[in-house]
C-alpha positions as CSV (number, residue, x, y, z in Angstrom):
1,M,1.7,11.3,19.8
2,R,5.3,12.2,19.2
3,R,7.7,9.3,18.4
4,S,10.6,9.3,20.8
5,D,12.7,6.9,18.7
6,P,15.4,9.1,17.0
7,S,16.4,6.2,14.7
8,P,16.1,6.9,11.0
9,I,13.3,5.2,9.0
10,V,14.9,2.5,6.8
11,T,13.1,0.6,4.0
12,R,14.1,-2.8,2.9
13,A,12.8,-5.4,0.5
14,A,10.8,-8.1,2.1
15,S,11.4,-11.8,1.4
16,P,9.2,-14.9,1.9
17,D,10.9,-15.3,5.3
18,D,9.0,-12.1,6.3
19,A,5.6,-13.8,5.8
20,A,4.7,-14.0,9.5
21,L,5.8,-10.4,10.1
22,L,3.8,-9.1,7.0
23,T,0.8,-11.1,8.2
24,E,0.8,-9.3,11.5
25,L,1.7,-5.9,10.1
26,G,-0.9,-6.1,7.3
27,A,-3.7,-7.3,9.6
28,S,-3.0,-4.8,12.3
29,T,-2.6,-1.8,10.1
30,F,-5.7,-2.7,8.0
31,A,-7.7,-3.2,11.3
32,E,-6.5,0.1,12.7
33,T,-7.7,1.9,9.6
34,F,-10.9,0.1,8.5
35,K,-12.3,-2.1,11.2
36,A,-14.6,0.6,12.8
37,E,-16.0,1.5,9.3
38,N,-17.2,-2.0,8.4
39,T,-19.5,-4.7,9.9
40,P,-17.7,-7.4,11.9
41,E,-18.8,-10.1,9.4
42,N,-17.5,-8.3,6.3
43,F,-14.3,-7.2,8.1
44,A,-13.6,-10.8,9.3
45,A,-14.3,-12.3,5.8
46,Y,-11.9,-9.8,4.2
47,M,-9.2,-10.4,6.8
48,R,-9.4,-14.2,6.2
49,A,-9.1,-13.7,2.5
50,A,-6.3,-11.2,2.5
51,F,-4.0,-11.6,5.5
52,G,-3.4,-15.2,6.3
53,E,0.3,-16.2,6.6
54,E,0.1,-18.6,3.6
55,I,-1.4,-15.8,1.5
56,Q,1.4,-13.4,2.5
57,R,4.0,-16.1,1.8
58,A,2.5,-16.6,-1.7
59,E,2.4,-12.8,-2.4
60,L,6.1,-12.5,-1.3
61,A,7.1,-15.4,-3.5
62,D,5.2,-13.9,-6.5
63,P,7.7,-12.5,-9.1
64,E,5.0,-9.9,-10.0
65,T,4.8,-8.6,-6.4
66,T,7.4,-6.5,-4.5
67,V,7.1,-5.5,-0.9
68,F,9.2,-3.0,1.0
69,L,9.1,-2.8,4.8
70,A,9.7,0.4,6.8
71,E,11.6,-0.1,10.0
72,Q,12.7,2.2,12.7
73,G,15.2,0.7,15.1
74,S,13.9,-2.9,15.7
75,D,10.3,-1.9,15.0
76,T,8.6,-2.6,11.6
77,I,6.1,0.3,11.2
78,G,4.8,0.1,7.7
79,Y,4.9,-1.4,4.2
80,V,4.2,-0.8,0.6
81,M,3.2,-3.6,-1.9
82,L,3.8,-3.1,-5.6
83,R,2.4,-5.2,-8.3
84,E,3.1,-5.6,-12.0
85,R,-0.6,-5.6,-12.9
86,K,-2.4,-4.1,-15.9
87,P,-4.2,-0.9,-14.9
88,P,-7.8,-0.4,-15.6
89,A,-8.3,0.2,-19.4
90,S,-9.9,3.6,-18.7
91,L,-6.5,4.9,-17.5
92,E,-4.9,4.4,-20.9
93,L,-1.4,3.8,-19.4
94,D,1.2,1.9,-21.4
95,D,3.5,0.7,-18.6
96,A,2.5,1.4,-15.0
97,L,3.1,-0.2,-11.6
98,E,0.3,-0.6,-9.1
99,I,0.8,0.5,-5.5
100,A,-1.5,-2.3,-4.2
101,R,-1.1,-1.4,-0.5
102,L,0.6,1.3,1.5
103,Y,-0.1,1.0,5.2
104,V,1.6,2.5,8.3
105,R,1.0,1.7,12.0
106,K,-1.3,4.2,13.5
107,R,1.2,5.3,16.1
108,S,3.7,6.2,13.3
109,L,1.3,8.2,11.1
110,G,2.5,11.7,10.5
111,H,6.2,10.8,11.2
112,G,7.5,10.4,7.6
113,V,6.9,6.6,7.3
114,G,4.4,7.0,4.4
115,A,6.8,9.4,2.7
116,A,9.7,7.0,3.0
117,L,7.6,4.2,1.6
118,M,6.2,6.4,-1.3
119,Q,9.8,7.5,-2.1
120,R,10.8,3.9,-2.3
121,A,7.8,3.0,-4.5
122,L,8.4,5.8,-6.9
123,A,12.1,5.0,-7.1
124,E,11.3,1.4,-7.8
125,A,8.9,2.4,-10.6
126,A,11.4,4.8,-12.1
127,G,14.1,2.1,-11.9
128,R,11.9,-0.3,-13.8
129,G,11.3,2.3,-16.5
130,K,7.6,2.7,-15.7
131,D,5.5,5.6,-17.2
132,A,3.3,5.9,-14.1
133,V,2.1,4.4,-10.8
134,W,-1.5,3.9,-10.0
135,L,-3.6,2.8,-7.0
136,G,-7.0,2.3,-5.6
137,V,-8.0,4.1,-2.3
138,W,-11.3,3.8,-0.5
139,D,-13.3,6.9,-1.4
140,R,-14.0,7.4,2.4
141,N,-10.3,7.4,3.4
142,E,-9.8,11.2,3.3
143,R,-6.4,11.1,5.0
144,A,-5.0,8.7,2.5
145,I,-6.5,10.6,-0.4
146,R,-4.9,13.9,0.8
147,F,-1.6,12.0,1.2
148,Y,-1.6,10.7,-2.3
149,E,-2.7,14.1,-3.7
150,S,0.3,15.7,-1.9
151,W,2.5,13.3,-3.8
152,G,1.1,14.4,-7.2
153,F,-1.5,11.7,-7.7
154,H,-4.7,12.8,-9.4
155,R,-8.1,11.1,-9.4
156,S,-8.8,9.2,-12.6
157,G,-12.0,7.3,-12.0
158,T,-13.4,4.6,-9.7
159,Q,-13.4,0.9,-9.3
160,P,-15.3,-1.5,-7.2
161,F,-13.7,-3.1,-4.1
162,L,-15.4,-6.0,-2.3
163,L,-14.9,-6.2,1.4
164,G,-16.6,-9.4,2.6
165,N,-19.9,-9.0,0.8
166,D,-19.9,-5.2,0.9
167,L,-19.3,-3.6,-2.5
168,Q,-17.4,-0.4,-1.8
169,T,-15.9,2.2,-4.1
170,D,-12.2,2.9,-4.6
171,L,-10.9,6.1,-6.2
172,V,-8.3,5.2,-8.9
173,M,-5.4,7.6,-8.6
174,V,-2.5,8.0,-11.0
175,R,0.9,9.7,-10.9
176,R,3.2,10.0,-13.9
177,I,6.9,9.1,-13.4
178,A,9.4,11.7,-14.6
179,R,12.0,10.3,-16.9
180,E,15.6,11.3,-16.6
181,S,17.0,12.6,-19.9
């Protein structure tokens, strides 16, 4: 489906005032991507644990977490969540930033939203002097894996991801950050 909105994609930092918006955006984009692949019970359990408004408010207030929203006109169409979190020891990274979530509304996939959010995430990591960014992506999410690989991420291992009571496997992917001399 072609987007008819000629407005540019703009990214902005989210604030705790965006908790309700992020709750809806997070829940709807996660459901669009993963609901059909999981049992209703496991999916519902994860949604309760991850996307309540108070949970989003706490994440937005956490100084270790930064969220950027992607907007086009008056429509919020995606977001990226960054966390100051120690990467898995197997990565042997000194100073890396986690891309905890990068989700785009289904109707906006393929229209540069993910690219705008990734550019913002990489710029944020570089601005903080990070050596690398890392993320976990479900090993069955081929579209996302291809997207990350197109941005220079490489597979560096796996880690468990619990969705409800279903233990799934995430690929751990890493991209080094180029330092300006």
